[in-house]
N, C-alpha and C positions, 0 to 999 in steps of 0.2 A: 504494500500500500504506500503510495507516494504521500509526501507532506502536503497538507492543505494550508491555506493562508487565512488570516483574519478577514481579508476582503471577501474571500469565498463564503465564510460563515456569515458575514454581515449581509451579503446578497441573499443567501438562503433564508436567513431570519426575516428579512424585509419581505420576501415573496410570501412566506407563510403568514405573516401578520397582515399584509395588504391583500392577500388573496389573488395575486396576479403579478406577472412580470412588469407590465407597464406601470401599474400603481407603485410597485417596488422601485422601479427606475426613477419615477418622479420623486418619491420619498428620499432616495439616496442622491438625487441630482446627477444621475448617470444615464447613459443611453440604454434603451431596451436590449440591444444585442450584447452589450457588456454584461448586464445582469444575467441574461440567459446563458451566456458563455461561462460565467463564473459558477453558476449552479450546476451546469452540465459537467464542468471540470471537476467540481466537488464530488459528484456522483461517480464519475470514472475513477477518481482517486480512492474513494471508499469502497467501490465495488457494490454499491447499493442504489436502488431506486428510491429516492427520497420524496419525490413529488408525483402525484397522479395528475396528469395533464389532460385527461379524457373528458372532464366535465366543463361546465361553463366557468367555474372558478377553480383555480389550481388548489389542490388539497394535498396535505402531506400523507404519505403512506404510513402504515403502522411503524415501519422502521424510521420513517421521516419524523414522526411525532416523538419517538423515543430519542432520536439524535438531536432534535430541536430543543427538547427540554434541557439536555446537557449543554448544548451550545449556548442557550440563553444564560446559563449560570456563568459561563466563561465571558460572554459579552458584557454582562453586568459588572463582573470583576474588572474588566478592562475599562469600562466607563468610570468606575469608582477610582481606579488608579490614575486615569487621566485628570479627573477632577482634583484629586489630591495633588498631582503635579502642578496643576494650574494655581492652586492655592499657595504652594511652596514658592512658585515663581513670582507671584504678585504680593506676597506678604499678607497684611491684614485686608479684609474685604472693604471695598469702597461703599458697599450697599448691602443691607439686609432687608429682605422682604418678609413682613409680618402681617398676617391676616387675623383680624379680630372678628369673631362670630357674634351672632345675635344673642348667645347665652351670656356674654360678658357683662359684668358690672363695669361700665366703661370708665368712670372716674378713677376707680382703684387700679384697674389694669393699665390705663394710660399713664397714671402716676408711676407705676412700677417700671414701665418702659422708659419714661422720661428720666428717671433717676439713673438708669443704666446708660442711655445714649448721651447724657450730659457728660459722662466720663469718656466717651468715644467720639471726639469731634471729627475724626477722620473717616468715620463710617456713617453714611446717611441712612436714616430709617425710612423705608418705603412702606407706608402703612395703608392697608386696604380693609374695607368692611364688607363682609359677606354674610348671607343668611342661609340657614338650614343646611343643605348639602354643598353650598358654595365654598366654604373654607377647605374641606377635604378635597374637593375637585381641583382647586388651585394648587394644593400641595402635590397631588398625584400628577398634575399636568406640568409640574416643574416651574410653577409661577409663584411659589412661596417657599421660603426657607423654614418657616415656623408658623403654626396656627395656634390660636387660643380659642378653643371651641370644644364641642363634644365629638367623640370619635367612636368607631366600632373597635373595641379593645380586642376583638378576636382577630383583627387583621394583622397578619405577621409582618407586614411592611412597615409598621409604625412602632415607635417608642414614645413614651409620654411621661409627664410629671403631673400627678393629681394636684389640682388646685382647690376646688371646692365643689359642693353639690348645689344645684339650683332647682328648687321646687317650682313647678308651674301649676298655677291655680286657675280653674275656670271661674270667671267673674262676670258680673252684669251690673250696670247702673240702674237704680230704681226708675229713672226716666224712660228706660227702654220698655219696661213691662206694661202690658195692656191689662193684665189681670194678675192676682197674687199667684206666686209659684210655691209649690211644696218645698220643703227644706232641701231636698236633694232631687231635683227634677231629672227626668230621663230625656234621652235624645228626642223622643217624639214630642215632648213639650217645647223643647228649644228649637225645633225645626221651624216653628212659626216666626222666629226672630232672625235677623241678619247676623251671620257669624263672621267676625273679623279675623282674617287669616294673614299669615306672612307670605310674601312672595319669595319663592326659592330662587336664589341668584345663580344656582348652578346652570351651566349651559348645555351639558350633554349627559349628566348623571340622571338615571331614572328618578322620577319624582318620589318624595317621601311625604306621605300623608299622615299627619299627626292629628288625631281626634277630629277629622273632618266629618260633619254630619251630612249624610247623603240626603239630597233634596233640599237642603237649606240654602237660602240666598246668601251669597258671600260678598264681603267687602275686603279687597286685597290691599295691603299696605306694605311699605318698604322696610320699616324697622319697628322695634318694640315701642319706642317713644311715640311714634305716630299712632300705633295701635292703642296705646294707653289713652291718648287724646280722643280717639274715635269712640272708645268704650265709655269714657267718662261723660261724653256728650250724649250718650244714649243712642248712638248711631249703629251699635252692634254689640255683641258680647264675644268673649273669647278667652283663651288661656294666656295668662301673663306670668312672667317671672316674679316671684313673690317679693324680691328685693326692690322692685319698682312700684309696688302698690301697698306696702305695709301701712303707710299713713292713711290712704284712702279706705282700706279695710277697717281701720280703727275708727275713723270718723263717720263711716256709713255711706260715703260717696260711692263705694263699690261693695257688692255683696258676693261672697263666695258661694258658688252653687256646687261645690265639690261633694261627691257622695259615691254611692255604689255604682251609679250609671255613668257618672262623669268624674272619674277618680283623680284627674290631673296626672302629673308625672314628676319624677325627679331626674334631672339630667346632670351628668358629671362634666364639669368644666376642667379641661386639661390643657397643658402646653404640649404640642405634638410635633414631631418631625419624622422624616423618612429614615429608615435604617440603612438604606443603600446609598445615602449621600454622606460623604465625609465632611463634617462641619469645619469651617475655617476657624482661626483663632478667636475672632470676635464672636462668631456664632457659638463657639464653645463657652466663652465667658458669659454670654447672654443666657445660655442654658443653665449654667451654674448660678447665675444671679436669680433666675426665676425659681430654681430649686430652693435657694436660701430665703427668698421672699415669700414663698408659699404659706408658711405658718402665719406670718404677719398679715397676709392678705385674708386668710380665714378669720383672724381675730378682728380685722377691720370690718368684715362683713357680718360678724356675729350680731344677731338682733335685727338683721334686715331680711331674714328669711333665707339667707344663703350662708353656706360655710359650716354652721353649727346649728344645734337645736334639732327640733323634730324634722324628720325626713331630710336631714343633712348630716354631713360628716362631723364627727366629734373632733375636738382638738387632739392632736397627737404628735408624735415625733415628726421631724422633718421628713418630707416625702423623698423617695428615691425614684430615679428614672426607671420606667418599666418598659418591658418589651412584650408584645402580645405573644401568645402561645404559637407554636409552629404548626398549627393545624392549617390545612389548605383553605385559602380564601380567594375566590375568583374575583377579578376586577369587574365592577358593575358594567353591564353592557351599555353602549351609547344610545341615546335617543334624543331627538330634538324637542319633543313635547315637554313643557314645563307645567307644573301645577302648584298651587299654593299649599301652604302647610298651616294647620290651625295652631301650631306652637307659637 
């Protein structure tokens, strides 16, 4: 068996992922004949048929799927090595891209970031705000170095630092109600009222529907503060992070309708990054800064319905970065359709 090259592997990987030679050539910025020749050469060198070219889309054979799985590991290692070399060459990063999600208590989280970047004048903070599935999508698309949001902790591609727990409570303003509600109304009673929902900012991740009531009229908003204003004015009802509505619940401007039928939820706010990306020196210091600040963040949020207390994490020792278990986790399939989330 002759030696094959990284170029051959990259062409084969692109054909499998793109489903055809022309699409792979476009992705690699190479000509169609060059990609076709590289894959044919790889097959000759291995003595294997890696691709089934008989259908409308090129598909890997059984041997091709097995070989591709191993090849992907090598290509990921290569990309990680290249990234590490780039960081060594340039020294400290000129920019870090951080995404804040809709779960975040913004004043406290922004203050935490401000304290860090005040000590790093040579690194610019590129700050983005996303909702629902938007933060994770930016991270996996390579458009963020770090996100502050909720994640799927079963995903083996991620490592994270636990920050706090965020209870979400279904609430309504008395001005919205046309008749008295029971203490814990069911979805059928709330279907008559407009449900205020968050717009998912993800562009191609399948929609995530949090507590949407089928058949209810919806009012879609861009962020939690706008959602709070809409609900307070009696233009709709919805689920709100408790830290934003503690005062309104106490003075009666909002009423919790949480119960057996509408239980609400508790989301976990974390700082997360990809395991397959080598952090630069500033990103590593930011990670350590967040880890050190996490207990103070929880203390600052105690009493606001976040961080400690009922349905929230109790104070404890300083958190440690965690990695998700190594169970298989397939990347979500792409789709163009977006839908709102009741969260």
